PDB file with one MODEL, atoms N, CA, C and O in Angstrom:
MODEL        1
ATOM      1  N   UNK A   1      51.778 127.911 140.537  1.00  0.00           N
ATOM      2  CA  UNK A   1      53.139 128.138 140.976  1.00  0.00           C
ATOM      3  C   UNK A   1      54.102 127.566 139.935  1.00  0.00           C
ATOM      4  O   UNK A   1      53.954 126.425 139.499  1.00  0.00           O
ATOM      5  N   UNK A   2      55.083 128.368 139.545  1.00  0.00           N
ATOM      6  CA  UNK A   2      56.130 127.941 138.615  1.00  0.00           C
ATOM      7  C   UNK A   2      57.453 127.967 139.369  1.00  0.00           C
ATOM      8  O   UNK A   2      57.709 128.859 140.178  1.00  0.00           O
ATOM      9  N   UNK A   3      58.288 126.969 139.088  1.00  0.00           N
ATOM     10  CA  UNK A   3      59.599 126.901 139.726  1.00  0.00           C
ATOM     11  C   UNK A   3      60.652 126.540 138.707  1.00  0.00           C
ATOM     12  O   UNK A   3      60.390 125.789 137.768  1.00  0.00           O
ATOM     13  N   UNK A   4      61.852 127.079 138.894  1.00  0.00           N
ATOM     14  CA  UNK A   4      62.997 126.663 138.096  1.00  0.00           C
ATOM     15  C   UNK A   4      64.250 126.827 138.934  1.00  0.00           C
ATOM     16  O   UNK A   4      64.267 127.576 139.911  1.00  0.00           O
ATOM     17  N   UNK A   5      65.299 126.120 138.543  1.00  0.00           N
ATOM     18  CA  UNK A   5      66.571 126.258 139.244  1.00  0.00           C
ATOM     19  C   UNK A   5      67.553 126.965 138.321  1.00  0.00           C
ATOM     20  O   UNK A   5      67.441 126.903 137.096  1.00  0.00           O
ATOM     21  N   UNK A   6      68.504 127.630 138.931  1.00  0.00           N
ATOM     22  CA  UNK A   6      69.520 128.348 138.166  1.00  0.00           C
ATOM     23  C   UNK A   6      70.840 128.295 138.934  1.00  0.00           C
ATOM     24  O   UNK A   6      70.868 128.514 140.145  1.00  0.00           O
ATOM     25  N   UNK A   7      71.918 128.006 138.233  1.00  0.00           N
ATOM     26  CA  UNK A   7      73.253 128.008 138.842  1.00  0.00           C
ATOM     27  C   UNK A   7      73.900 129.355 138.549  1.00  0.00           C
ATOM     28  O   UNK A   7      74.046 129.748 137.391  1.00  0.00           O
ATOM     29  N   UNK A   8      74.283 130.051 139.602  1.00  0.00           N
ATOM     30  CA  UNK A   8      74.865 131.390 139.497  1.00  0.00           C
ATOM     31  C   UNK A   8      76.224 131.310 138.802  1.00  0.00           C
ATOM     32  O   UNK A   8      77.103 130.559 139.226  1.00  0.00           O
ATOM     33  N   UNK A   9      76.390 132.093 137.728  1.00  0.00           N
ATOM     34  CA  UNK A   9      77.647 132.084 136.981  1.00  0.00           C
ATOM     35  C   UNK A   9      78.462 133.358 137.192  1.00  0.00           C
ATOM     36  O   UNK A   9      79.635 133.402 136.823  1.00  0.00           O
ATOM     37  N   UNK A  10      77.861 134.396 137.779  1.00  0.00           N
ATOM     38  CA  UNK A  10      78.598 135.630 138.052  1.00  0.00           C
ATOM     39  C   UNK A  10      79.751 135.294 138.998  1.00  0.00           C
ATOM     40  O   UNK A  10      79.520 134.674 140.036  1.00  0.00           O
ATOM     41  N   UNK A  11      80.984 135.683 138.672  1.00  0.00           N
ATOM     42  CA  UNK A  11      82.147 135.328 139.503  1.00  0.00           C
ATOM     43  C   UNK A  11      82.053 135.827 140.950  1.00  0.00           C
ATOM     44  O   UNK A  11      82.671 135.249 141.844  1.00  0.00           O
ATOM     45  N   UNK A  12      81.293 136.884 141.181  1.00  0.00           N
ATOM     46  CA  UNK A  12      81.172 137.445 142.525  1.00  0.00           C
ATOM     47  C   UNK A  12      79.927 136.917 143.241  1.00  0.00           C
ATOM     48  O   UNK A  12      79.755 137.171 144.433  1.00  0.00           O
ATOM     49  N   UNK A  13      79.069 136.199 142.547  1.00  0.00           N
ATOM     50  CA  UNK A  13      77.821 135.720 143.139  1.00  0.00           C
ATOM     51  C   UNK A  13      76.750 136.798 143.052  1.00  0.00           C
ATOM     52  O   UNK A  13      76.814 137.687 142.203  1.00  0.00           O
ATOM     53  N   UNK A  14      75.761 136.707 143.944  1.00  0.00           N
ATOM     54  CA  UNK A  14      74.692 137.706 143.952  1.00  0.00           C
ATOM     55  C   UNK A  14      75.163 138.861 144.828  1.00  0.00           C
ATOM     56  O   UNK A  14      75.075 138.803 146.054  1.00  0.00           O
ATOM     57  N   UNK A  15      75.665 139.914 144.179  1.00  0.00           N
ATOM     58  CA  UNK A  15      76.161 141.083 144.895  1.00  0.00           C
ATOM     59  C   UNK A  15      75.208 142.252 144.673  1.00  0.00           C
ATOM     60  O   UNK A  15      74.154 142.077 144.063  1.00  0.00           O
ATOM     61  N   UNK A  16      75.555 143.418 145.150  1.00  0.00           N
ATOM     62  CA  UNK A  16      74.638 144.566 145.206  1.00  0.00           C
ATOM     63  C   UNK A  16      74.020 144.964 143.861  1.00  0.00           C
ATOM     64  O   UNK A  16      72.810 145.177 143.780  1.00  0.00           O
ATOM     65  N   UNK A  17      74.831 145.065 142.812  1.00  0.00           N
ATOM     66  CA  UNK A  17      74.293 145.541 141.534  1.00  0.00           C
ATOM     67  C   UNK A  17      73.229 144.607 140.961  1.00  0.00           C
ATOM     68  O   UNK A  17      72.115 145.059 140.696  1.00  0.00           O
ATOM     69  N   UNK A  18      73.536 143.300 140.756  1.00  0.00           N
ATOM     70  CA  UNK A  18      72.493 142.442 140.200  1.00  0.00           C
ATOM     71  C   UNK A  18      71.329 142.212 141.161  1.00  0.00           C
ATOM     72  O   UNK A  18      70.193 142.023 140.724  1.00  0.00           O
ATOM     73  N   UNK A  19      71.602 142.225 142.457  1.00  0.00           N
ATOM     74  CA  UNK A  19      70.512 142.063 143.423  1.00  0.00           C
ATOM     75  C   UNK A  19      69.559 143.255 143.328  1.00  0.00           C
ATOM     76  O   UNK A  19      68.342 143.080 143.382  1.00  0.00           O
ATOM     77  N   UNK A  20      70.103 144.460 143.188  1.00  0.00           N
ATOM     78  CA  UNK A  20      69.274 145.657 143.034  1.00  0.00           C
ATOM     79  C   UNK A  20      68.454 145.614 141.757  1.00  0.00           C
ATOM     80  O   UNK A  20      67.289 146.011 141.745  1.00  0.00           O
ATOM     81  N   UNK A  21      69.068 145.127 140.675  1.00  0.00           N
ATOM     82  CA  UNK A  21      68.341 144.995 139.411  1.00  0.00           C
ATOM     83  C   UNK A  21      67.233 143.952 139.528  1.00  0.00           C
ATOM     84  O   UNK A  21      66.150 144.131 138.970  1.00  0.00           O
ATOM     85  N   UNK A  22      67.503 142.859 140.254  1.00  0.00           N
ATOM     86  CA  UNK A  22      66.494 141.819 140.450  1.00  0.00           C
ATOM     87  C   UNK A  22      65.311 142.364 141.242  1.00  0.00           C
ATOM     88  O   UNK A  22      64.158 142.094 140.906  1.00  0.00           O
ATOM     89  N   UNK A  23      65.593 143.131 142.292  1.00  0.00           N
ATOM     90  CA  UNK A  23      64.527 143.734 143.095  1.00  0.00           C
ATOM     91  C   UNK A  23      63.654 144.630 142.214  1.00  0.00           C
ATOM     92  O   UNK A  23      62.426 144.566 142.272  1.00  0.00           O
ATOM     93  N   UNK A  24      64.296 145.455 141.406  1.00  0.00           N
ATOM     94  CA  UNK A  24      63.555 146.358 140.519  1.00  0.00           C
ATOM     95  C   UNK A  24      62.683 145.574 139.533  1.00  0.00           C
ATOM     96  O   UNK A  24      61.527 145.925 139.299  1.00  0.00           O
ATOM     97  N   UNK A  25      63.251 144.511 138.962  1.00  0.00           N
ATOM     98  CA  UNK A  25      62.503 143.690 138.004  1.00  0.00           C
ATOM     99  C   UNK A  25      61.338 142.974 138.680  1.00  0.00           C
ATOM    100  O   UNK A  25      60.238 142.913 138.131  1.00  0.00           O
ATOM    101  N   UNK A  26      61.582 142.431 139.879  1.00  0.00           N
ATOM    102  CA  UNK A  26      60.541 141.675 140.591  1.00  0.00           C
ATOM    103  C   UNK A  26      59.391 142.576 141.026  1.00  0.00           C
ATOM    104  O   UNK A  26      58.233 142.157 141.022  1.00  0.00           O
ATOM    105  N   UNK A  27      59.709 143.813 141.400  1.00  0.00           N
ATOM    106  CA  UNK A  27      58.655 144.743 141.819  1.00  0.00           C
ATOM    107  C   UNK A  27      57.734 145.113 140.660  1.00  0.00           C
ATOM    108  O   UNK A  27      56.596 145.527 140.884  1.00  0.00           O
ATOM    109  N   UNK A  28      58.213 144.968 139.429  1.00  0.00           N
ATOM    110  CA  UNK A  28      57.408 145.287 138.260  1.00  0.00           C
ATOM    111  C   UNK A  28      56.490 144.159 137.816  1.00  0.00           C
ATOM    112  O   UNK A  28      55.726 144.319 136.865  1.00  0.00           O
ATOM    113  N   UNK A  29      56.558 143.011 138.500  1.00  0.00           N
ATOM    114  CA  UNK A  29      55.742 141.859 138.125  1.00  0.00           C
ATOM    115  C   UNK A  29      54.507 141.758 139.016  1.00  0.00           C
ATOM    116  O   UNK A  29      54.489 142.273 140.134  1.00  0.00           O
ATOM    117  N   UNK A  30      53.479 141.088 138.505  1.00  0.00           N
ATOM    118  CA  UNK A  30      52.276 140.894 139.315  1.00  0.00           C
ATOM    119  C   UNK A  30      52.282 139.524 140.002  1.00  0.00           C
ATOM    120  O   UNK A  30      51.227 139.008 140.371  1.00  0.00           O
ATOM    121  N   UNK A  31      53.464 138.943 140.170  1.00  0.00           N
ATOM    122  CA  UNK A  31      53.635 137.666 140.861  1.00  0.00           C
ATOM    123  C   UNK A  31      54.582 137.860 142.041  1.00  0.00           C
ATOM    124  O   UNK A  31      55.349 138.821 142.088  1.00  0.00           O
ATOM    125  N   UNK A  32      54.513 136.929 142.992  1.00  0.00           N
ATOM    126  CA  UNK A  32      55.452 136.908 144.102  1.00  0.00           C
ATOM    127  C   UNK A  32      56.622 136.025 143.689  1.00  0.00           C
ATOM    128  O   UNK A  32      56.431 134.862 143.335  1.00  0.00           O
ATOM    129  N   UNK A  33      57.834 136.576 143.734  1.00  0.00           N
ATOM    130  CA  UNK A  33      59.032 135.840 143.333  1.00  0.00           C
ATOM    131  C   UNK A  33      59.883 135.581 144.576  1.00  0.00           C
ATOM    132  O   UNK A  33      60.207 136.504 145.323  1.00  0.00           O
ATOM    133  N   UNK A  34      60.240 134.313 144.786  1.00  0.00           N
ATOM    134  CA  UNK A  34      61.044 133.920 145.941  1.00  0.00           C
ATOM    135  C   UNK A  34      62.288 133.191 145.470  1.00  0.00           C
ATOM    136  O   UNK A  34      62.218 132.334 144.590  1.00  0.00           O
ATOM    137  N   UNK A  35      63.434 133.532 146.060  1.00  0.00           N
ATOM    138  CA  UNK A  35      64.709 132.879 145.749  1.00  0.00           C
ATOM    139  C   UNK A  35      65.077 132.021 146.953  1.00  0.00           C
ATOM    140  O   UNK A  35      65.125 132.516 148.079  1.00  0.00           O
ATOM    141  N   UNK A  36      65.342 130.716 146.715  1.00  0.00           N
ATOM    142  CA  UNK A  36      65.662 129.781 147.795  1.00  0.00           C
ATOM    143  C   UNK A  36      66.993 129.097 147.531  1.00  0.00           C
ATOM    144  O   UNK A  36      67.329 128.762 146.395  1.00  0.00           O
ATOM    145  N   UNK A  37      67.749 128.899 148.621  1.00  0.00           N
ATOM    146  CA  UNK A  37      69.012 128.162 148.533  1.00  0.00           C
ATOM    147  C   UNK A  37      68.778 126.722 148.958  1.00  0.00           C
ATOM    148  O   UNK A  37      67.738 126.397 149.531  1.00  0.00           O
ATOM    149  N   UNK A  38      69.743 125.866 148.676  1.00  0.00           N
ATOM    150  CA  UNK A  38      69.614 124.448 149.021  1.00  0.00           C
ATOM    151  C   UNK A  38      69.626 124.204 150.534  1.00  0.00           C
ATOM    152  O   UNK A  38      69.181 123.151 150.991  1.00  0.00           O
ATOM    153  N   UNK A  39      70.133 125.170 151.316  1.00  0.00           N
ATOM    154  CA  UNK A  39      70.160 125.006 152.773  1.00  0.00           C
ATOM    155  C   UNK A  39      68.832 125.386 153.428  1.00  0.00           C
ATOM    156  O   UNK A  39      68.716 125.375 154.653  1.00  0.00           O
ATOM    157  N   UNK A  40      67.830 125.722 152.611  1.00  0.00           N
ATOM    158  CA  UNK A  40      66.506 126.040 153.142  1.00  0.00           C
ATOM    159  C   UNK A  40      66.239 127.520 153.331  1.00  0.00           C
ATOM    160  O   UNK A  40      65.095 127.910 153.566  1.00  0.00           O
ATOM    161  N   UNK A  41      67.268 128.355 153.236  1.00  0.00           N
ATOM    162  CA  UNK A  41      67.062 129.796 153.376  1.00  0.00           C
ATOM    163  C   UNK A  41      66.409 130.347 152.115  1.00  0.00           C
ATOM    164  O   UNK A  41      66.704 129.901 151.007  1.00  0.00           O
ATOM    165  N   UNK A  42      65.518 131.320 152.294  1.00  0.00           N
ATOM    166  CA  UNK A  42      64.875 131.924 151.128  1.00  0.00           C
ATOM    167  C   UNK A  42      64.594 133.396 151.413  1.00  0.00           C
ATOM    168  O   UNK A  42      64.604 133.842 152.560  1.00  0.00           O
ATOM    169  N   UNK A  43      64.344 134.131 150.338  1.00  0.00           N
ATOM    170  CA  UNK A  43      64.044 135.560 150.458  1.00  0.00           C
ATOM    171  C   UNK A  43      63.150 135.971 149.298  1.00  0.00           C
ATOM    172  O   UNK A  43      63.237 135.430 148.196  1.00  0.00           O
ATOM    173  N   UNK A  44      62.285 136.949 149.577  1.00  0.00           N
ATOM    174  CA  UNK A  44      61.470 137.531 148.516  1.00  0.00           C
ATOM    175  C   UNK A  44      62.398 138.319 147.601  1.00  0.00           C
ATOM    176  O   UNK A  44      63.305 139.007 148.068  1.00  0.00           O
ATOM    177  N   UNK A  45      62.170 138.214 146.303  1.00  0.00           N
ATOM    178  CA  UNK A  45      63.029 138.901 145.333  1.00  0.00           C
ATOM    179  C   UNK A  45      62.845 140.410 145.369  1.00  0.00           C
ATOM    180  O   UNK A  45      63.594 141.132 144.711  1.00  0.00           O
ATOM    181  N   UNK A  46      61.872 140.904 146.118  1.00  0.00           N
ATOM    182  CA  UNK A  46      61.642 142.343 146.223  1.00  0.00           C
ATOM    183  C   UNK A  46      62.345 142.952 147.435  1.00  0.00           C
ATOM    184  O   UNK A  46      62.237 144.156 147.668  1.00  0.00           O
ATOM    185  N   UNK A  47      63.059 142.142 148.203  1.00  0.00           N
ATOM    186  CA  UNK A  47      63.731 142.606 149.423  1.00  0.00           C
ATOM    187  C   UNK A  47      65.247 142.547 149.243  1.00  0.00           C
ATOM    188  O   UNK A  47      65.853 141.481 149.357  1.00  0.00           O
ATOM    189  N   UNK A  48      65.849 143.693 148.964  1.00  0.00           N
ATOM    190  CA  UNK A  48      67.283 143.754 148.674  1.00  0.00           C
ATOM    191  C   UNK A  48      68.139 143.177 149.802  1.00  0.00           C
ATOM    192  O   UNK A  48      68.988 142.323 149.546  1.00  0.00           O
ATOM    193  N   UNK A  49      67.938 143.615 151.015  1.00  0.00           N
ATOM    194  CA  UNK A  49      68.791 143.169 152.120  1.00  0.00           C
ATOM    195  C   UNK A  49      68.606 141.685 152.405  1.00  0.00           C
ATOM    196  O   UNK A  49      69.560 141.003 152.780  1.00  0.00           O
ATOM    197  N   UNK A  50      67.393 141.179 152.232  1.00  0.00           N
ATOM    198  CA  UNK A  50      67.147 139.744 152.431  1.00  0.00           C
ATOM    199  C   UNK A  50      67.883 138.929 151.364  1.00  0.00           C
ATOM    200  O   UNK A  50      68.459 137.883 151.665  1.00  0.00           O
ATOM    201  N   UNK A  51      67.861 139.410 150.118  1.00  0.00           N
ATOM    202  CA  UNK A  51      68.583 138.721 149.039  1.00  0.00           C
ATOM    203  C   UNK A  51      70.082 138.712 149.316  1.00  0.00           C
ATOM    204  O   UNK A  51      70.739 137.678 149.191  1.00  0.00           O
ATOM    205  N   UNK A  52      70.615 139.868 149.692  1.00  0.00           N
ATOM    206  CA  UNK A  52      72.040 139.970 149.996  1.00  0.00           C
ATOM    207  C   UNK A  52      72.397 139.062 151.181  1.00  0.00           C
ATOM    208  O   UNK A  52      73.477 138.471 151.217  1.00  0.00           O
ATOM    209  N   UNK A  53      71.488 138.961 152.135  1.00  0.00           N
ATOM    210  CA  UNK A  53      71.714 138.148 153.329  1.00  0.00           C
ATOM    211  C   UNK A  53      71.812 136.663 153.052  1.00  0.00           C
ATOM    212  O   UNK A  53      72.347 135.916 153.871  1.00  0.00           O
ATOM    213  N   UNK A  54      71.305 136.222 151.914  1.00  0.00           N
ATOM    214  CA  UNK A  54      71.408 134.804 151.566  1.00  0.00           C
ATOM    215  C   UNK A  54      72.855 134.404 151.275  1.00  0.00           C
ATOM    216  O   UNK A  54      73.220 133.237 151.411  1.00  0.00           O
ATOM    217  N   UNK A  55      73.670 135.373 150.877  1.00  0.00           N
ATOM    218  CA  UNK A  55      75.089 135.096 150.613  1.00  0.00           C
ATOM    219  C   UNK A  55      75.300 134.094 149.486  1.00  0.00           C
ATOM    220  O   UNK A  55      76.094 133.163 149.620  1.00  0.00           O
ATOM    221  N   UNK A  56      74.599 134.280 148.388  1.00  0.00           N
ATOM    222  CA  UNK A  56      74.685 133.344 147.266  1.00  0.00           C
ATOM    223  C   UNK A  56      75.996 133.569 146.508  1.00  0.00           C
ATOM    224  O   UNK A  56      76.271 134.667 146.024  1.00  0.00           O
ATOM    225  N   UNK A  57      76.789 132.515 146.419  1.00  0.00           N
ATOM    226  CA  UNK A  57      78.107 132.581 145.779  1.00  0.00           C
ATOM    227  C   UNK A  57      78.053 132.025 144.355  1.00  0.00           C
ATOM    228  O   UNK A  57      77.094 131.355 143.972  1.00  0.00           O
ATOM    229  N   UNK A  58      79.086 132.313 143.590  1.00  0.00           N
ATOM    230  CA  UNK A  58      79.221 131.770 142.241  1.00  0.00           C
ATOM    231  C   UNK A  58      79.243 130.245 142.302  1.00  0.00           C
ATOM    232  O   UNK A  58      79.913 129.667 143.157  1.00  0.00           O
ATOM    233  N   UNK A  59      78.521 129.601 141.407  1.00  0.00           N
ATOM    234  CA  UNK A  59      78.483 128.144 141.368  1.00  0.00           C
ATOM    235  C   UNK A  59      77.359 127.527 142.174  1.00  0.00           C
ATOM    236  O   UNK A  59      77.075 126.339 142.025  1.00  0.00           O
ATOM    237  N   UNK A  60      76.706 128.316 143.034  1.00  0.00           N
ATOM    238  CA  UNK A  60      75.585 127.798 143.818  1.00  0.00           C
ATOM    239  C   UNK A  60      74.333 127.735 142.951  1.00  0.00           C
ATOM    240  O   UNK A  60      74.131 128.565 142.064  1.00  0.00           O
ATOM    241  N   UNK A  61      73.502 126.744 143.222  1.00  0.00           N
ATOM    242  CA  UNK A  61      72.243 126.603 142.504  1.00  0.00           C
ATOM    243  C   UNK A  61      71.114 127.067 143.416  1.00  0.00           C
ATOM    244  O   UNK A  61      71.007 126.634 144.564  1.00  0.00           O
ATOM    245  N   UNK A  62      70.279 127.951 142.891  1.00  0.00           N
ATOM    246  CA  UNK A  62      69.132 128.467 143.640  1.00  0.00           C
ATOM    247  C   UNK A  62      67.848 128.024 142.941  1.00  0.00           C
ATOM    248  O   UNK A  62      67.837 127.722 141.748  1.00  0.00           O
ATOM    249  N   UNK A  63      66.772 127.995 143.720  1.00  0.00           N
ATOM    250  CA  UNK A  63      65.452 127.680 143.185  1.00  0.00           C
ATOM    251  C   UNK A  63      64.627 128.946 143.222  1.00  0.00           C
ATOM    252  O   UNK A  63      64.542 129.609 144.256  1.00  0.00           O
ATOM    253  N   UNK A  64      64.021 129.285 142.102  1.00  0.00           N
ATOM    254  CA  UNK A  64      63.197 130.484 142.015  1.00  0.00           C
ATOM    255  C   UNK A  64      61.750 130.039 141.863  1.00  0.00           C
ATOM    256  O   UNK A  64      61.421 129.223 141.002  1.00  0.00           O
ATOM    257  N   UNK A  65      60.891 130.592 142.716  1.00  0.00           N
ATOM    258  CA  UNK A  65      59.465 130.267 142.694  1.00  0.00           C
ATOM    259  C   UNK A  65      58.690 131.513 142.312  1.00  0.00           C
ATOM    260  O   UNK A  65      58.925 132.587 142.867  1.00  0.00           O
ATOM    261  N   UNK A  66      57.769 131.379 141.371  1.00  0.00           N
ATOM    262  CA  UNK A  66      56.921 132.476 140.915  1.00  0.00           C
ATOM    263  C   UNK A  66      55.478 132.065 141.177  1.00  0.00           C
ATOM    264  O   UNK A  66      55.001 131.065 140.641  1.00  0.00           O
ATOM    265  N   UNK A  67      54.777 132.854 142.017  1.00  0.00           N
ATOM    266  CA  UNK A  67      53.402 132.509 142.395  1.00  0.00           C
ATOM    267  C   UNK A  67      52.457 133.666 142.131  1.00  0.00           C
ATOM    268  O   UNK A  67      52.775 134.823 142.403  1.00  0.00           O
ATOM    269  N   UNK A  68      51.291 133.335 141.597  1.00  0.00           N
ATOM    270  CA  UNK A  68      50.243 134.325 141.390  1.00  0.00           C
ATOM    271  C   UNK A  68      50.438 135.151 140.135  1.00  0.00           C
ATOM    272  O   UNK A  68      51.516 135.149 139.541  1.00  0.00           O
ATOM    273  N   UNK A  69      49.402 135.851 139.735  1.00  0.00           N
ATOM    274  CA  UNK A  69      49.481 136.710 138.563  1.00  0.00           C
ATOM    275  C   UNK A  69      49.710 135.921 137.285  1.00  0.00           C
ATOM    276  O   UNK A  69      49.225 134.798 137.144  1.00  0.00           O
ATOM    277  N   UNK A  70      50.435 136.501 136.374  1.00  0.00           N
ATOM    278  CA  UNK A  70      50.756 135.866 135.090  1.00  0.00           C
ATOM    279  C   UNK A  70      51.996 134.998 135.256  1.00  0.00           C
ATOM    280  O   UNK A  70      53.082 135.364 134.805  1.00  0.00           O
ATOM    281  N   UNK A  71      51.831 133.850 135.902  1.00  0.00           N
ATOM    282  CA  UNK A  71      52.977 133.013 136.276  1.00  0.00           C
ATOM    283  C   UNK A  71      53.866 132.622 135.104  1.00  0.00           C
ATOM    284  O   UNK A  71      55.089 132.713 135.203  1.00  0.00           O
ATOM    285  N   UNK A  72      53.271 132.188 133.998  1.00  0.00           N
ATOM    286  CA  UNK A  72      54.079 131.729 132.864  1.00  0.00           C
ATOM    287  C   UNK A  72      54.960 132.846 132.319  1.00  0.00           C
ATOM    288  O   UNK A  72      56.166 132.668 132.147  1.00  0.00           O
ATOM    289  N   UNK A  73      54.354 133.989 132.051  1.00  0.00           N
ATOM    290  CA  UNK A  73      55.103 135.122 131.493  1.00  0.00           C
ATOM    291  C   UNK A  73      56.128 135.653 132.487  1.00  0.00           C
ATOM    292  O   UNK A  73      57.257 135.972 132.113  1.00  0.00           O
ATOM    293  N   UNK A  74      55.732 135.746 133.754  1.00  0.00           N
ATOM    294  CA  UNK A  74      56.645 136.273 134.767  1.00  0.00           C
ATOM    295  C   UNK A  74      57.803 135.318 135.034  1.00  0.00           C
ATOM    296  O   UNK A  74      58.935 135.760 135.229  1.00  0.00           O
ATOM    297  N   UNK A  75      57.533 134.012 135.046  1.00  0.00           N
ATOM    298  CA  UNK A  75      58.609 133.031 135.245  1.00  0.00           C
ATOM    299  C   UNK A  75      59.607 133.118 134.093  1.00  0.00           C
ATOM    300  O   UNK A  75      60.816 133.041 134.311  1.00  0.00           O
ATOM    301  N   UNK A  76      59.107 133.278 132.874  1.00  0.00           N
ATOM    302  CA  UNK A  76      59.990 133.409 131.712  1.00  0.00           C
ATOM    303  C   UNK A  76      60.836 134.675 131.817  1.00  0.00           C
ATOM    304  O   UNK A  76      62.024 134.663 131.496  1.00  0.00           O
ATOM    305  N   UNK A  77      60.219 135.767 132.268  1.00  0.00           N
ATOM    306  CA  UNK A  77      60.945 137.030 132.412  1.00  0.00           C
ATOM    307  C   UNK A  77      62.032 136.919 133.482  1.00  0.00           C
ATOM    308  O   UNK A  77      63.143 137.412 133.288  1.00  0.00           O
ATOM    309  N   UNK A  78      61.723 136.279 134.600  1.00  0.00           N
ATOM    310  CA  UNK A  78      62.701 136.127 135.679  1.00  0.00           C
ATOM    311  C   UNK A  78      63.828 135.196 135.233  1.00  0.00           C
ATOM    312  O   UNK A  78      64.997 135.440 135.531  1.00  0.00           O
ATOM    313  N   UNK A  79      63.472 134.136 134.523  1.00  0.00           N
ATOM    314  CA  UNK A  79      64.489 133.207 134.033  1.00  0.00           C
ATOM    315  C   UNK A  79      65.435 133.911 133.068  1.00  0.00           C
ATOM    316  O   UNK A  79      66.645 133.687 133.111  1.00  0.00           O
ATOM    317  N   UNK A  80      64.898 134.754 132.203  1.00  0.00           N
ATOM    318  CA  UNK A  80      65.717 135.519 131.264  1.00  0.00           C
ATOM    319  C   UNK A  80      66.610 136.499 132.033  1.00  0.00           C
ATOM    320  O   UNK A  80      67.779 136.674 131.689  1.00  0.00           O
ATOM    321  N   UNK A  81      66.061 137.139 133.074  1.00  0.00           N
ATOM    322  CA  UNK A  81      66.854 138.059 133.888  1.00  0.00           C
ATOM    323  C   UNK A  81      68.058 137.343 134.492  1.00  0.00           C
ATOM    324  O   UNK A  81      69.179 137.849 134.424  1.00  0.00           O
ATOM    325  N   UNK A  82      67.834 136.173 135.079  1.00  0.00           N
ATOM    326  CA  UNK A  82      68.927 135.416 135.683  1.00  0.00           C
ATOM    327  C   UNK A  82      69.982 135.049 134.647  1.00  0.00           C
ATOM    328  O   UNK A  82      71.178 135.167 134.912  1.00  0.00           O
ATOM    329  N   UNK A  83      69.550 134.605 133.474  1.00  0.00           N
ATOM    330  CA  UNK A  83      70.486 134.224 132.413  1.00  0.00           C
ATOM    331  C   UNK A  83      71.342 135.404 131.964  1.00  0.00           C
ATOM    332  O   UNK A  83      72.527 135.239 131.676  1.00  0.00           O
ATOM    333  N   UNK A  84      70.748 136.590 131.906  1.00  0.00           N
ATOM    334  CA  UNK A  84      71.462 137.775 131.425  1.00  0.00           C
ATOM    335  C   UNK A  84      72.315 138.458 132.479  1.00  0.00           C
ATOM    336  O   UNK A  84      73.315 139.092 132.144  1.00  0.00           O
ATOM    337  N   UNK A  85      71.938 138.342 133.755  1.00  0.00           N
ATOM    338  CA  UNK A  85      72.589 139.124 134.798  1.00  0.00           C
ATOM    339  C   UNK A  85      73.328 138.326 135.866  1.00  0.00           C
ATOM    340  O   UNK A  85      74.188 138.881 136.551  1.00  0.00           O
ATOM    341  N   UNK A  86      73.024 137.064 136.026  1.00  0.00           N
ATOM    342  CA  UNK A  86      73.639 136.294 137.097  1.00  0.00           C
ATOM    343  C   UNK A  86      74.246 134.997 136.585  1.00  0.00           C
ATOM    344  O   UNK A  86      74.807 134.227 137.365  1.00  0.00           O
TER     345      UNK A  86
ENDMDL
END
């Protein structure tokens, strides 16, 4: 299991466009990717409505967990996605 934290810098937070791109990216990986907020809520990165339901705002820090498959490569890919899109 690999974990990292990321502070959302997008002024609108996690909204439909980047959430949809994240779902598409996560579905292409052979690992399970989970996004968790500090309040304990979490969602699979492959579930668009669950991600949107977290209501992640700009400035919030989330924890991303990558489990199974090629964890190192997939964690790096997800981390790069967050840096480029959120």
